Biopython code that builds the backbone (N, CA, C, O; Angstrom):
import numpy as np
from Bio.PDB.StructureBuilder import StructureBuilder

atoms = [
    (1, "MET", "N", (0.807, -0.974, 0.140)),
    (1, "MET", "CA", (0.123, 0.065, 0.045)),
    (1, "MET", "C", (0.802, 1.309, 0.106)),
    (1, "MET", "O", (1.683, 1.413, 0.960)),
    (2, "GLU", "N", (0.580, 2.196, -0.580)),
    (2, "GLU", "CA", (1.223, 3.421, -0.757)),
    (2, "GLU", "C", (0.615, 4.525, 0.286)),
    (2, "GLU", "O", (-0.592, 4.713, 0.136)),
    (3, "TRP", "N", (1.169, 5.194, 1.190)),
    (3, "TRP", "CA", (0.816, 6.224, 1.882)),
    (3, "TRP", "C", (1.378, 7.578, 1.614)),
    (3, "TRP", "O", (2.607, 7.648, 1.611)),
    (4, "GLN", "N", (0.717, 8.636, 1.395)),
    (4, "GLN", "CA", (1.393, 9.922, 1.385)),
    (4, "GLN", "C", (2.131, 10.348, 2.715)),
    (4, "GLN", "O", (1.750, 9.928, 3.807)),
    (5, "LEU", "N", (3.067, 11.093, 2.589)),
    (5, "LEU", "CA", (3.866, 11.345, 4.135)),
    (5, "LEU", "C", (2.630, 11.759, 5.267)),
    (5, "LEU", "O", (2.195, 11.225, 6.287)),
    (6, "GLN", "N", (2.326, 12.971, 4.526)),
    (6, "GLN", "CA", (1.355, 13.639, 5.614)),
    (6, "GLN", "C", (0.242, 12.429, 6.299)),
    (6, "GLN", "O", (-0.149, 12.409, 7.466)),
    (7, "GLN", "N", (-0.072, 11.586, 5.347)),
    (7, "GLN", "CA", (-0.969, 10.639, 5.816)),
    (7, "GLN", "C", (-0.366, 9.519, 6.983)),
    (7, "GLN", "O", (-0.904, 9.065, 7.992)),
    (8, "ALA", "N", (1.033, 9.276, 6.369)),
    (8, "ALA", "CA", (1.759, 8.233, 7.378)),
    (8, "ALA", "C", (2.182, 9.053, 8.673)),
    (8, "ALA", "O", (2.536, 8.381, 9.642)),
    (9, "LYS", "N", (2.182, 10.345, 8.779)),
    (9, "LYS", "CA", (2.601, 10.903, 10.176)),
    (9, "LYS", "C", (1.421, 10.821, 10.846)),
    (9, "LYS", "O", (1.387, 10.511, 12.037)),
    (10, "MET", "N", (0.354, 11.091, 10.143)),
    (10, "MET", "CA", (-0.902, 10.931, 11.380)),
    (10, "MET", "C", (-1.255, 9.659, 11.548)),
    (10, "MET", "O", (-1.818, 9.502, 12.631)),
    (11, "LYS", "N", (-1.152, 8.685, 10.914)),
    (11, "LYS", "CA", (-1.566, 7.395, 10.890)),
    (11, "LYS", "C", (-0.367, 6.264, 11.330)),
    (11, "LYS", "O", (-0.528, 5.077, 11.044)),
    (12, "PHE", "N", (0.670, 6.667, 11.945)),
    (12, "PHE", "CA", (1.721, 6.270, 11.959)),
    (12, "PHE", "C", (1.378, 4.634, 12.813)),
    (12, "PHE", "O", (1.796, 3.552, 12.400)),
    (13, "SER", "N", (0.744, 4.785, 13.742)),
    (13, "SER", "CA", (0.384, 3.541, 14.161)),
    (13, "SER", "C", (-0.252, 2.397, 13.470)),
    (13, "SER", "O", (-0.024, 1.201, 13.656)),
    (14, "GLU", "N", (-0.995, 2.886, 12.731)),
    (14, "GLU", "CA", (-1.702, 1.958, 11.615)),
    (14, "GLU", "C", (-0.680, 1.498, 10.479)),
    (14, "GLU", "O", (-0.636, 0.342, 10.057)),
    (15, "LEU", "N", (0.144, 2.548, 10.030)),
    (15, "LEU", "CA", (1.229, 2.153, 9.230)),
    (15, "LEU", "C", (1.876, 0.747, 9.909)),
    (15, "LEU", "O", (1.895, -0.398, 9.457)),
    (16, "VAL", "N", (2.319, 1.212, 10.983)),
    (16, "VAL", "CA", (3.520, -0.090, 11.408)),
    (16, "VAL", "C", (2.564, -1.381, 11.673)),
    (16, "VAL", "O", (3.130, -2.467, 11.547)),
    (17, "LYS", "N", (1.332, -1.396, 11.986)),
    (17, "LYS", "CA", (0.472, -2.472, 12.272)),
    (17, "LYS", "C", (0.398, -3.163, 10.694)),
    (17, "LYS", "O", (0.725, -4.309, 10.388)),
    (18, "LEU", "N", (-0.005, -2.353, 10.024)),
    (18, "LEU", "CA", (-0.094, -3.085, 8.415)),
    (18, "LEU", "C", (1.177, -3.480, 7.969)),
    (18, "LEU", "O", (1.058, -4.364, 7.121)),
    (19, "ALA", "N", (2.589, -3.121, 8.244)),
    (19, "ALA", "CA", (3.969, -3.520, 7.946)),
    (19, "ALA", "C", (3.766, -4.822, 8.368)),
    (19, "ALA", "O", (4.047, -5.788, 7.660)),
    (20, "ALA", "N", (3.225, -4.920, 9.645)),
    (20, "ALA", "CA", (3.468, -6.245, 10.239)),
    (20, "ALA", "C", (2.603, -7.289, 9.652)),
    (20, "ALA", "O", (3.074, -8.401, 9.415)),
    (21, "ALA", "N", (1.310, -6.992, 9.390)),
    (21, "ALA", "CA", (0.373, -7.727, 8.958)),
    (21, "ALA", "C", (0.196, -8.174, 7.598)),
    (21, "ALA", "O", (-0.236, -9.270, 7.242)),
    (22, "GLU", "N", (0.671, -6.965, 6.689)),
    (22, "GLU", "CA", (0.414, -7.304, 5.234)),
    (22, "GLU", "C", (1.529, -7.379, 4.440)),
    (22, "GLU", "O", (1.581, -7.934, 3.343)),
    (23, "GLY", "N", (2.650, -6.668, 5.151)),
    (23, "GLY", "CA", (3.870, -6.620, 4.345)),
    (23, "GLY", "C", (4.529, -5.002, 4.356)),
    (23, "GLY", "O", (4.211, -4.115, 5.148)),
    (24, "PRO", "N", (5.339, -4.922, 3.458)),
    (24, "PRO", "CA", (6.321, -3.343, 3.132)),
    (24, "PRO", "C", (4.958, -2.474, 3.063)),
    (24, "PRO", "O", (3.898, -2.989, 2.708)),
    (25, "GLN", "N", (5.062, -1.231, 3.398)),
    (25, "GLN", "CA", (4.232, -0.031, 3.152)),
    (25, "GLN", "C", (5.207, 1.086, 2.683)),
    (25, "GLN", "O", (6.059, 1.587, 3.418)),
    (26, "THR", "N", (5.004, 1.412, 1.431)),
    (26, "THR", "CA", (5.501, 2.378, 0.869)),
    (26, "THR", "C", (5.137, 3.948, 1.225)),
    (26, "THR", "O", (3.960, 4.306, 1.198)),
    (27, "VAL", "N", (6.205, 4.878, 1.563)),
    (27, "VAL", "CA", (5.594, 6.038, 1.832)),
    (27, "VAL", "C", (6.102, 7.393, 0.729)),
    (27, "VAL", "O", (7.273, 7.704, 0.507)),
    (28, "THR", "N", (4.976, 8.000, 0.194)),
    (28, "THR", "CA", (5.403, 8.690, -1.255)),
    (28, "THR", "C", (5.517, 10.234, -0.325)),
    (28, "THR", "O", (4.959, 10.585, 0.715)),
    (29, "VAL", "N", (6.580, 10.983, -1.305)),
    (29, "VAL", "CA", (6.450, 12.412, -1.311)),
    (29, "VAL", "C", (6.698, 13.166, -2.467)),
    (29, "VAL", "O", (7.788, 13.239, -3.034)),
    (30, "HIS", "N", (5.417, 13.856, -2.879)),
    (30, "HIS", "CA", (5.184, 14.807, -4.102)),
    (30, "HIS", "C", (4.927, 13.321, -5.009)),
    (30, "HIS", "O", (5.361, 13.246, -6.159)),
    (31, "GLY", "N", (4.375, 12.462, -4.537)),
    (31, "GLY", "CA", (4.088, 11.278, -5.804)),
    (31, "GLY", "C", (5.464, 10.214, -5.935)),
    (31, "GLY", "O", (5.357, 9.153, -6.551)),
    (32, "LYS", "N", (6.583, 10.577, -5.368)),
    (32, "LYS", "CA", (7.355, 9.533, -5.647)),
    (32, "LYS", "C", (7.764, 9.028, -4.106)),
    (32, "LYS", "O", (7.877, 9.649, -3.049)),
    (33, "ALA", "N", (7.937, 7.602, -4.462)),
    (33, "ALA", "CA", (8.595, 6.538, -3.424)),
    (33, "ALA", "C", (9.513, 7.259, -2.459)),
    (33, "ALA", "O", (10.477, 7.649, -3.117)),
    (34, "ALA", "N", (9.640, 7.608, -1.185)),
    (34, "ALA", "CA", (10.500, 7.962, -0.520)),
    (34, "ALA", "C", (11.116, 7.200, 0.582)),
    (34, "ALA", "O", (12.177, 7.499, 1.130)),
    (35, "ALA", "N", (10.370, 6.200, 0.858)),
    (35, "ALA", "CA", (10.715, 5.338, 2.156)),
    (35, "ALA", "C", (9.835, 4.022, 2.226)),
    (35, "ALA", "O", (8.756, 4.098, 1.638)),
    (36, "VAL", "N", (10.092, 2.999, 2.765)),
    (36, "VAL", "CA", (9.320, 1.877, 2.949)),
    (36, "VAL", "C", (9.333, 1.340, 4.211)),
    (36, "VAL", "O", (10.391, 1.119, 4.800)),
    (37, "VAL", "N", (8.165, 1.093, 4.717)),
    (37, "VAL", "CA", (8.347, 0.607, 6.241)),
    (37, "VAL", "C", (7.977, -0.680, 6.264)),
    (37, "VAL", "O", (6.969, -1.139, 5.727)),
    (38, "LEU", "N", (9.094, -1.498, 7.118)),
    (38, "LEU", "CA", (9.063, -2.859, 7.116)),
    (38, "LEU", "C", (8.685, -3.439, 8.559)),
    (38, "LEU", "O", (8.830, -2.703, 9.535)),
    (39, "SER", "N", (8.205, -4.738, 8.716)),
    (39, "SER", "CA", (8.148, -5.309, 9.865)),
    (39, "SER", "C", (9.642, -5.674, 10.511)),
    (39, "SER", "O", (10.543, -5.913, 9.706)),
    (40, "ALA", "N", (9.902, -5.720, 11.776)),
    (40, "ALA", "CA", (10.987, -6.380, 12.099)),
    (40, "ALA", "C", (11.568, -7.425, 11.394)),
    (40, "ALA", "O", (12.640, -7.347, 10.794)),
    (41, "ASP", "N", (10.763, -8.529, 11.479)),
    (41, "ASP", "CA", (10.823, -9.825, 10.953)),
    (41, "ASP", "C", (11.227, -9.773, 9.406)),
    (41, "ASP", "O", (11.956, -10.581, 8.829)),
    (42, "ALA", "N", (10.685, -8.805, 8.933)),
    (42, "ALA", "CA", (10.949, -8.690, 7.295)),
    (42, "ALA", "C", (12.530, -8.118, 7.021)),
    (42, "ALA", "O", (13.378, -8.440, 6.189)),
    (43, "TYR", "N", (12.520, -7.194, 8.035)),
    (43, "TYR", "CA", (13.993, -6.637, 7.842)),
    (43, "TYR", "C", (15.034, -7.380, 8.390)),
    (43, "TYR", "O", (16.210, -7.224, 8.062)),
    (44, "ALA", "N", (14.662, -8.140, 9.169)),
    (44, "ALA", "CA", (15.923, -9.140, 9.933)),
    (44, "ALA", "C", (15.956, -10.212, 8.678)),
    (44, "ALA", "O", (17.071, -10.680, 8.446)),
    (45, "ALA", "N", (14.912, -10.641, 7.874)),
    (45, "ALA", "CA", (15.169, -11.706, 7.056)),
    (45, "ALA", "C", (15.889, -11.338, 5.757)),
    (45, "ALA", "O", (16.500, -12.152, 5.064)),
    (46, "LEU", "N", (15.719, -9.638, 5.416)),
    (46, "LEU", "CA", (16.425, -8.970, 4.457)),
    (46, "LEU", "C", (17.938, -9.022, 4.636)),
    (46, "LEU", "O", (18.736, -9.678, 3.967)),
    (47, "VAL", "N", (18.162, -8.289, 5.564)),
    (47, "VAL", "CA", (19.544, -8.165, 6.061)),
    (47, "VAL", "C", (20.417, -9.439, 6.367)),
    (47, "VAL", "O", (21.571, -9.475, 5.940)),
    (48, "SER", "N", (19.925, -10.430, 7.055)),
    (48, "SER", "CA", (20.484, -12.168, 7.245)),
    (48, "SER", "C", (20.740, -12.732, 5.825)),
    (48, "SER", "O", (21.384, -13.781, 5.793)),
    (49, "LYS", "N", (20.319, -12.176, 4.590)),
    (49, "LYS", "CA", (20.766, -12.961, 3.412)),
    (49, "LYS", "C", (22.117, -12.117, 2.789)),
    (49, "LYS", "O", (22.189, -11.795, 1.603)),
    (50, "LYS", "N", (23.194, -11.812, 3.822)),
    (50, "LYS", "CA", (24.196, -11.166, 3.170)),
    (50, "LYS", "C", (25.191, -12.343, 2.765)),
    (50, "LYS", "O", (25.311, -13.322, 3.502)),
    (51, "ARG", "N", (25.979, -12.211, 1.445)),
    (51, "ARG", "CA", (26.964, -12.994, 0.873)),
    (51, "ARG", "C", (27.943, -12.607, 1.200)),
    (51, "ARG", "O", (28.046, -11.454, 1.619)),
    (52, "SER", "N", (28.991, -13.444, 1.117)),
    (52, "SER", "CA", (30.428, -13.227, 0.537)),
    (52, "SER", "C", (30.568, -12.595, -0.773)),
    (52, "SER", "O", (29.707, -12.555, -1.652)),
    (53, "PHE", "N", (31.816, -12.079, -0.809)),
    (53, "PHE", "CA", (32.140, -11.252, -2.327)),
    (53, "PHE", "C", (32.171, -13.017, -2.934)),
    (53, "PHE", "O", (31.206, -13.223, -3.670)),
    (54, "THR", "N", (32.760, -13.818, -2.815)),
    (54, "THR", "CA", (32.932, -15.192, -3.470)),
    (54, "THR", "C", (31.690, -15.668, -3.800)),
    (54, "THR", "O", (31.366, -16.139, -4.891)),
    (55, "GLU", "N", (30.928, -15.516, -2.717)),
    (55, "GLU", "CA", (29.419, -16.213, -3.041)),
    (55, "GLU", "C", (28.718, -15.563, -4.216)),
    (55, "GLU", "O", (27.979, -16.071, -5.059)),
    (56, "PHE", "N", (29.182, -14.157, -4.045)),
    (56, "PHE", "CA", (28.269, -13.408, -5.189)),
    (56, "PHE", "C", (28.754, -13.753, -6.663)),
    (56, "PHE", "O", (27.978, -14.077, -7.562)),
    (57, "LEU", "N", (30.114, -13.645, -6.799)),
    (57, "LEU", "CA", (30.599, -14.053, -7.868)),
    (57, "LEU", "C", (30.265, -15.454, -8.630)),
    (57, "LEU", "O", (30.198, -15.604, -9.850)),
    (58, "LEU", "N", (30.067, -16.459, -7.610)),
    (58, "LEU", "CA", (29.927, -17.667, -7.925)),
    (58, "LEU", "C", (28.457, -17.832, -8.114)),
    (58, "LEU", "O", (28.122, -18.930, -8.558)),
    (59, "SER", "N", (27.478, -16.943, -7.862)),
    (59, "SER", "CA", (26.109, -17.165, -8.080)),
    (59, "SER", "C", (25.718, -16.447, -9.420)),
    (59, "SER", "O", (24.557, -16.671, -9.761)),
    (60, "GLY", "N", (26.338, -15.747, -10.132)),
    (60, "GLY", "CA", (26.200, -15.392, -11.373)),
    (60, "GLY", "C", (26.351, -16.178, -12.476)),
    (60, "GLY", "O", (26.946, -17.237, -12.277)),
    (61, "PRO", "N", (25.955, -15.940, -13.647)),
    (61, "PRO", "CA", (26.119, -16.743, -14.889)),
    (61, "PRO", "C", (27.239, -17.296, -15.276)),
    (61, "PRO", "O", (28.277, -16.660, -15.093)),
    (62, "PRO", "N", (27.288, -18.505, -15.852)),
    (62, "PRO", "CA", (28.500, -19.251, -15.741)),
    (62, "PRO", "C", (29.652, -18.129, -16.912)),
    (62, "PRO", "O", (29.289, -17.491, -17.900)),
    (63, "TRP", "N", (30.823, -18.220, -16.417)),
    (63, "TRP", "CA", (31.749, -17.612, -17.693)),
    (63, "TRP", "C", (31.913, -18.168, -18.987)),
    (63, "TRP", "O", (32.071, -19.377, -19.158)),
    (64, "PRO", "N", (31.875, -17.143, -20.118)),
    (64, "PRO", "CA", (32.469, -17.781, -21.158)),
    (64, "PRO", "C", (33.701, -18.803, -21.228)),
    (64, "PRO", "O", (34.650, -18.651, -20.459)),
    (65, "ASP", "N", (33.676, -19.697, -22.027)),
    (65, "ASP", "CA", (34.528, -20.707, -22.428)),
    (65, "ASP", "C", (35.842, -20.085, -22.471)),
    (65, "ASP", "O", (36.780, -20.609, -21.871)),
    (66, "ASP", "N", (36.055, -18.460, -23.471)),
    (66, "ASP", "CA", (37.276, -17.883, -23.670)),
    (66, "ASP", "C", (37.682, -17.241, -22.573)),
    (66, "ASP", "O", (38.869, -16.914, -22.555)),
    (67, "VAL", "N", (36.861, -16.912, -21.438)),
    (67, "VAL", "CA", (37.605, -16.173, -20.230)),
    (67, "VAL", "C", (38.201, -17.299, -19.539)),
    (67, "VAL", "O", (39.376, -17.223, -19.181)),
    (68, "LEU", "N", (37.375, -18.537, -19.273)),
    (68, "LEU", "CA", (37.995, -19.403, -18.645)),
    (68, "LEU", "C", (39.704, -20.069, -19.273)),
    (68, "LEU", "O", (40.771, -20.366, -18.735)),
    (69, "ASP", "N", (39.269, -20.063, -20.393)),
    (69, "ASP", "CA", (40.528, -20.376, -21.399)),
    (69, "ASP", "C", (41.850, -19.427, -20.666)),
    (69, "ASP", "O", (42.901, -19.756, -20.114)),
    (70, "ALA", "N", (41.257, -18.213, -20.948)),
    (70, "ALA", "CA", (42.529, -17.011, -20.728)),
    (70, "ALA", "C", (43.057, -17.260, -19.341)),
    (70, "ALA", "O", (44.278, -17.324, -19.197)),
    (71, "ILE", "N", (42.241, -17.409, -18.285)),
    (71, "ILE", "CA", (42.398, -17.707, -16.950)),
    (71, "ILE", "C", (43.284, -18.917, -16.902)),
    (71, "ILE", "O", (44.213, -18.835, -16.099)),
    (72, "ASP", "N", (43.191, -19.979, -17.571)),
    (72, "ASP", "CA", (43.838, -21.238, -17.627)),
    (72, "ASP", "C", (45.313, -21.077, -18.391)),
    (72, "ASP", "O", (46.248, -21.874, -18.315)),
    (73, "ASP", "N", (45.284, -20.208, -18.918)),
    (73, "ASP", "CA", (46.653, -20.075, -20.051)),
    (73, "ASP", "C", (47.673, -18.939, -19.340)),
    (73, "ASP", "O", (48.804, -18.707, -19.768)),
    (74, "ARG", "N", (47.070, -18.279, -18.185)),
    (74, "ARG", "CA", (48.090, -17.143, -17.696)),
    (74, "ARG", "C", (49.231, -17.967, -17.343)),
    (74, "ARG", "O", (49.211, -19.188, -17.189)),
    (75, "PRO", "N", (50.305, -17.131, -17.218)),
    (75, "PRO", "CA", (51.698, -17.546, -16.635)),
    (75, "PRO", "C", (51.519, -17.862, -14.967)),
    (75, "PRO", "O", (50.943, -17.063, -14.229)),
    (76, "ARG", "N", (52.057, -19.055, -14.522)),
    (76, "ARG", "CA", (51.824, -19.155, -13.119)),
    (76, "ARG", "C", (52.637, -18.681, -12.239)),
    (76, "ARG", "O", (52.428, -18.583, -11.030)),
    (77, "ASP", "N", (53.650, -18.356, -12.869)),
    (77, "ASP", "CA", (54.421, -17.462, -11.732)),
    (77, "ASP", "C", (54.033, -16.323, -11.303)),
    (77, "ASP", "O", (53.293, -15.650, -12.021)),
    (78, "VAL", "N", (54.454, -15.834, -10.006)),
    (78, "VAL", "CA", (54.033, -14.869, -9.306)),
    (78, "VAL", "C", (54.661, -13.646, -9.180)),
    (78, "VAL", "O", (54.089, -12.564, -9.047)),
    (79, "ALA", "N", (56.204, -13.899, -9.237)),
    (79, "ALA", "CA", (57.119, -13.049, -8.919)),
    (79, "ALA", "C", (57.420, -12.421, -10.229)),
    (79, "ALA", "O", (57.162, -13.008, -11.279)),
    (80, "ARG", "N", (58.032, -11.081, -10.189)),
    (80, "ARG", "CA", (58.540, -10.426, -11.366)),
    (80, "ARG", "C", (59.724, -9.690, -11.150)),
    (80, "ARG", "O", (59.863, -9.225, -10.018)),
    (81, "ASP", "N", (60.568, -9.490, -11.945)),
    (81, "ASP", "CA", (62.026, -8.774, -11.759)),
    (81, "ASP", "C", (61.488, -7.232, -11.657)),
    (81, "ASP", "O", (60.511, -6.848, -12.299)),
    (82, "LEU", "N", (62.108, -6.542, -10.928)),
    (82, "LEU", "CA", (61.897, -5.224, -10.637)),
    (82, "LEU", "C", (63.324, -4.516, -10.446)),
    (82, "LEU", "O", (64.180, -4.868, -9.634)),
    (83, "ASP", "N", (63.408, -3.515, -11.296)),
    (83, "ASP", "CA", (64.460, -2.680, -11.034)),
    (83, "ASP", "C", (64.282, -1.473, -10.277)),
    (83, "ASP", "O", (63.384, -0.641, -10.404)),
    (84, "PHE", "N", (65.431, -1.481, -9.319)),
    (84, "PHE", "CA", (65.074, -0.373, -8.364)),
    (84, "PHE", "C", (66.171, 0.617, -8.505)),
    (84, "PHE", "O", (66.159, 1.651, -7.839)),
]
sb = StructureBuilder()
sb.init_structure("model")
sb.init_model(0)
sb.init_chain("A")
sb.init_seg("    ")
for serial, (resi, resn, name, xyz) in enumerate(atoms, 1):
    if name == "N":
        sb.init_residue(resn, " ", resi, " ")
    sb.init_atom(name, np.array(xyz, "f"), 0.0, 1.0, " ", f" {name:<3s}", serial, name[0])
structure = sb.get_structure()
């Protein structure tokens, strides 16, 4: 449900109860979404889904074969000569 800011201020208790019972409630300012009110449970579920950077990378689409070939064909030495 969408709430205009003034309406949300006047009926904040109702807004919070609806967020808990029916799900996220959007608050608008000048007709544009400005905030979303969530229940504490919905917020906890949202923030608990954090993934590591490695998990994020591995969850994407498979890499093209040419990229994998380039990775496999790279030099294995890690050192390089530096001139000081």
